[in-house]
SETI-269466 format. One line per field, with one value per residue (C-alpha): residue number from 1; z, y, x. Coordinates in nm, 2 decimals. Each point is the difference from the previous one (the first is absolute). Layout:
n (NUM, ...)
w (Z, ...)
v (Y, ...)
u (X, ...)
This chain:
n (1, 2, 3, 4, 5, 6, 7, 8, 9, 10, 11, 12, 13, 14, 15, 16, 17, 18, 19, 20, 21, 22, 23, 24, 25, 26, 27, 28, 29, 30, 31, 32, 33, 34, 35, 36, 37, 38, 39, 40, 41, 42, 43, 44, 45, 46, 47, 48, 49, 50, 51, 52, 53, 54, 55, 56, 57, 58, 59, 60, 61, 62, 63, 64, 65, 66, 67, 68, 69, 70, 71, 72, 73, 74, 75, 76, 77, 78, 79, 80, 81, 82, 83, 84, 85, 86, 87, 88, 89, 90, 91, 92, 93, 94, 95, 96, 97, 98, 99, 100, 101, 102, 103, 104, 105, 106, 107, 108, 109, 110, 111, 112, 113, 114, 115, 116, 117, 118, 119, 120, 121, 122, 123, 124, 125, 126, 127, 128, 129, 130, 131, 132, 133, 134, 135, 136, 137, 138, 139, 140, 141, 142, 143, 144, 145, 146, 147, 148, 149, 150, 151, 152, 153, 154, 155, 156, 157, 158, 159, 160, 161, 162, 163, 164, 165, 166, 167, 168, 169, 170, 171, 172, 173, 174, 175, 176, 177, 178, 179, 180, 181, 182, 183, 184, 185, 186, 187, 188, 189, 190, 191, 192, 193, 194, 195, 196, 197, 198, 199, 200, 201, 202, 203, 204, 205, 206, 207, 208, 209, 210, 211, 212, 213, 214, 215, 216, 217, 218, 219, 220, 221, 222, 223, 224, 225, 226, 227, 228, 229, 230, 231, 232, 233, 234, 235, 236, 237, 238, 239, 240, 241, 242, 243, 244, 245, 246, 247, 248, 249, 250, 251, 252, 253, 254, 255, 256, 257, 258, 259, 260, 261, 262, 263, 264, 265, 266, 267, 268, 269, 270, 271, 272, 273, 274, 275, 276)
w (2.32, 0.17, 0.08, -0.23, -0.29, 0.06, 0.01, -0.33, -0.18, -0.20, -0.01, -0.34, -0.08, -0.33, -0.14, -0.32, -0.13, 0.01, 0.26, 0.21, 0.36, 0.21, 0.38, 0.25, 0.38, 0.10, 0.18, 0.38, 0.04, -0.16, 0.23, 0.10, -0.29, -0.31, -0.02, -0.34, -0.34, -0.32, -0.37, -0.25, -0.38, -0.23, -0.27, -0.22, -0.13, 0.14, 0.27, 0.36, 0.29, 0.37, 0.32, 0.31, 0.33, 0.27, 0.14, 0.21, -0.28, -0.14, -0.35, -0.20, -0.36, -0.25, -0.35, -0.32, -0.25, -0.04, 0.29, 0.20, 0.02, 0.36, 0.17, 0.37, 0.10, -0.37, -0.34, -0.15, -0.27, -0.29, 0.22, 0.26, -0.16, 0.22, -0.07, 0.30, 0.32, 0.37, 0.15, 0.35, 0.21, -0.12, 0.19, -0.30, -0.31, -0.26, -0.36, -0.22, -0.38, -0.24, -0.37, -0.05, 0.00, 0.36, 0.17, 0.34, 0.34, 0.31, 0.34, 0.27, 0.32, 0.34, 0.11, 0.25, -0.24, -0.27, 0.22, 0.06, -0.36, -0.17, 0.27, -0.01, 0.18, -0.14, 0.00, -0.32, -0.17, 0.16, -0.25, -0.29, -0.23, -0.05, -0.29, 0.06, -0.06, 0.25, 0.28, -0.06, -0.24, -0.21, 0.20, -0.07, -0.37, 0.00, 0.18, -0.26, -0.28, 0.18, 0.07, -0.36, -0.13, 0.25, -0.16, 0.21, 0.29, 0.25, -0.08, 0.02, 0.34, 0.12, -0.12, 0.15, 0.35, -0.02, -0.09, 0.29, 0.25, -0.11, 0.05, 0.34, 0.11, 0.13, 0.02, 0.32, 0.22, 0.06, 0.33, 0.26, 0.09, -0.35, -0.05, 0.33, -0.09, -0.35, 0.14, 0.26, -0.28, -0.22, 0.29, 0.11, -0.34, 0.00, 0.30, 0.26, 0.10, -0.14, 0.32, 0.20, -0.22, 0.04, 0.38, 0.03, -0.20, 0.19, -0.33, -0.11, -0.28, -0.23, 0.06, -0.05, -0.33, -0.13, 0.09, -0.17, -0.31, -0.02, 0.05, -0.21, -0.18, 0.18, 0.35, 0.25, -0.05, -0.38, 0.07, 0.23, -0.27, -0.25, 0.25, 0.09, -0.36, -0.10, 0.30, -0.10, -0.36, 0.11, 0.22, -0.28, -0.21, 0.27, 0.12, -0.09, -0.02, 0.27, -0.03, 0.33, 0.18, -0.19, 0.08, 0.37, 0.00, -0.17, 0.22, -0.23, 0.17, -0.21, -0.34, -0.16, 0.13, -0.17, -0.33, 0.00, 0.07, -0.28, -0.24, 0.10, 0.01, -0.28, -0.21, 0.03, 0.25, 0.19, -0.19, -0.33, 0.12, 0.14, -0.34, -0.18)
v (6.10, -0.09, 0.30, -0.11, -0.05, 0.34, 0.17, -0.16, 0.09, 0.30, 0.27, 0.14, 0.35, 0.18, 0.31, -0.04, -0.23, 0.26, -0.17, -0.30, 0.00, -0.30, 0.03, -0.25, 0.04, -0.10, -0.31, 0.03, 0.01, 0.34, 0.14, 0.36, 0.02, -0.03, 0.10, -0.15, -0.08, 0.12, -0.09, 0.26, -0.02, 0.24, -0.17, 0.29, 0.31, 0.34, 0.24, -0.10, 0.24, -0.08, 0.20, -0.17, 0.19, 0.01, -0.35, -0.21, -0.23, -0.02, -0.16, -0.18, 0.00, -0.24, 0.07, -0.21, 0.24, 0.37, 0.23, 0.20, 0.38, 0.09, 0.34, 0.06, 0.27, 0.11, -0.13, -0.19, 0.16, -0.14, -0.07, -0.19, -0.34, -0.29, -0.38, -0.20, 0.20, 0.03, 0.29, 0.13, 0.15, 0.33, 0.22, 0.10, -0.13, -0.21, 0.04, -0.31, -0.01, -0.29, -0.05, -0.35, -0.21, -0.02, -0.33, -0.04, -0.18, 0.23, -0.11, 0.22, 0.03, 0.14, 0.29, -0.21, -0.29, 0.22, 0.10, -0.36, -0.10, 0.29, 0.00, 0.38, 0.31, 0.05, 0.37, -0.07, -0.08, 0.26, 0.21, -0.17, -0.30, -0.18, -0.23, -0.38, -0.04, 0.28, -0.15, -0.38, 0.00, -0.31, -0.23, 0.23, 0.00, -0.38, -0.02, 0.22, -0.24, -0.31, 0.16, 0.11, -0.35, -0.17, -0.18, 0.15, 0.22, -0.28, -0.08, 0.37, 0.03, -0.31, 0.15, 0.33, -0.15, -0.22, 0.30, 0.21, -0.28, -0.06, 0.37, 0.00, -0.30, 0.21, 0.34, 0.20, 0.02, 0.32, 0.16, -0.09, 0.37, 0.09, -0.30, 0.09, 0.36, -0.08, -0.24, 0.26, 0.25, -0.25, -0.14, 0.34, 0.11, 0.26, 0.18, -0.07, 0.29, -0.03, 0.15, -0.28, -0.26, 0.18, 0.02, -0.37, -0.09, 0.25, 0.17, 0.36, 0.07, 0.09, -0.35, -0.16, 0.18, -0.08, -0.37, -0.02, 0.17, -0.25, -0.30, 0.09, 0.32, 0.24, 0.14, -0.10, 0.31, -0.06, -0.36, 0.11, 0.23, -0.28, -0.24, 0.25, 0.08, -0.36, -0.07, 0.30, -0.11, -0.35, 0.13, 0.21, -0.31, -0.21, 0.23, 0.30, 0.27, 0.27, 0.16, 0.19, -0.33, -0.17, 0.29, -0.03, -0.38, 0.01, 0.27, 0.30, 0.34, 0.07, -0.06, 0.27, -0.19, -0.32, 0.18, 0.14, -0.34, -0.16, 0.27, -0.08, -0.38, -0.07, 0.31, 0.05, 0.11, -0.26, 0.10, -0.07, -0.34, -0.10, 0.03, -0.23)
u (-13.80, 0.34, 0.22, 0.28, -0.24, -0.16, 0.34, 0.11, -0.33, 0.09, -0.26, -0.10, -0.12, -0.04, -0.17, -0.18, 0.26, 0.27, 0.22, 0.04, 0.12, 0.09, 0.06, 0.14, 0.03, 0.35, 0.12, -0.06, 0.38, 0.00, -0.27, 0.09, 0.25, -0.22, -0.37, -0.06, 0.14, -0.17, 0.02, -0.12, -0.03, -0.18, -0.20, -0.12, 0.16, -0.09, 0.08, -0.05, 0.04, -0.03, 0.06, 0.14, -0.04, 0.26, 0.05, 0.23, 0.09, 0.35, -0.02, 0.26, -0.12, 0.17, -0.11, 0.03, -0.15, -0.06, 0.08, -0.25, -0.01, -0.01, -0.02, 0.04, -0.26, -0.04, -0.09, 0.30, 0.20, 0.20, 0.30, -0.20, 0.00, 0.10, 0.02, 0.13, 0.05, -0.06, -0.20, 0.04, -0.28, -0.14, -0.24, -0.21, -0.19, 0.18, -0.13, 0.07, -0.06, 0.05, -0.08, -0.13, 0.32, 0.11, 0.06, 0.17, 0.02, -0.04, 0.12, -0.15, 0.20, -0.09, 0.22, 0.18, 0.03, 0.14, 0.29, 0.10, -0.04, 0.18, 0.27, 0.04, -0.13, -0.34, 0.06, 0.20, -0.33, -0.23, -0.20, 0.18, 0.01, 0.32, 0.07, 0.04, 0.37, 0.07, -0.20, 0.07, 0.29, 0.08, -0.23, -0.29, 0.06, 0.04, -0.34, -0.16, 0.13, -0.13, -0.34, -0.03, 0.07, -0.24, -0.29, -0.28, -0.09, 0.00, 0.36, 0.09, -0.15, 0.18, 0.33, -0.06, -0.08, 0.31, 0.21, -0.13, 0.04, 0.36, 0.09, -0.15, 0.20, 0.30, -0.17, 0.04, -0.31, -0.19, 0.10, -0.26, -0.06, -0.09, -0.22, -0.18, -0.04, -0.13, -0.26, -0.11, -0.07, -0.18, -0.21, -0.10, -0.12, 0.27, -0.15, 0.27, 0.22, 0.36, 0.14, -0.15, 0.17, 0.33, -0.04, -0.09, 0.32, 0.21, 0.10, -0.01, -0.26, 0.30, 0.15, -0.33, -0.06, 0.35, -0.03, -0.34, 0.13, 0.28, -0.23, -0.31, 0.09, -0.23, -0.03, -0.27, -0.20, -0.03, -0.08, -0.28, -0.14, -0.01, -0.16, -0.27, -0.07, -0.04, -0.23, -0.22, -0.01, -0.10, -0.28, -0.13, -0.05, -0.17, -0.28, -0.22, 0.26, 0.00, 0.34, -0.03, -0.05, 0.28, 0.23, -0.07, 0.03, 0.34, 0.15, -0.01, -0.03, -0.31, -0.14, 0.21, 0.31, -0.12, -0.06, 0.35, 0.15, -0.20, 0.12, 0.36, -0.02, -0.26, 0.02, -0.37, -0.26, -0.21, -0.31, 0.17, 0.11, -0.34, -0.17, 0.25)
């Protein structure tokens, strides 16, 4: 299948007829900015509850129907209902509940891509969810109206890509030092020493942490924790699980260290996750 046709082919997923989910990989011009664009619509009444573990995705959710109930590190309460919003990075589990009538488009940004798209220090979104009109103003609300009136998911995905590309047209570039340091942490699986990055840049660790927080919302140490966690989680799903070996491979001091990190970043122990 040609690359363009493969990109345009929306992928379907559903659970027992309760929801539909469509997913598109972004245009190559948005590589490194957007990881994917999703469409989600619930098709049957009832309570749905999902848990998302700490990740390096910055989502922009544009809703056309009932809001979600979302809790950062806790079960959502009555005051935790959100429709359209952007969410910054959070080093912990996110609990999401819906009730059978949700429908939305979600644009998932990389941490560096989010800084360029939102045109603001990402520390303003860290550990929080900010409503659409506060992060994108009138143009965000206009986008929501256009997406809601679009005839199908393909048209919505096209509109979303066009909107993102237009905002990036005059966005400032990520500082080369931050992009380099970010790539070093990702490529090392979160195992590189932060002090060695600071030394290579000729920066103090305090300046590096401040610059990272401005650019992506978290410091390099927290970034490394999330990278290590996701690598360990991925390894546990690809092979016969030996948590001691995974802990050593991912750079944890020992298995107890890995367990503590899983409790912080997933809200559960490795053993509980492995039986899901």
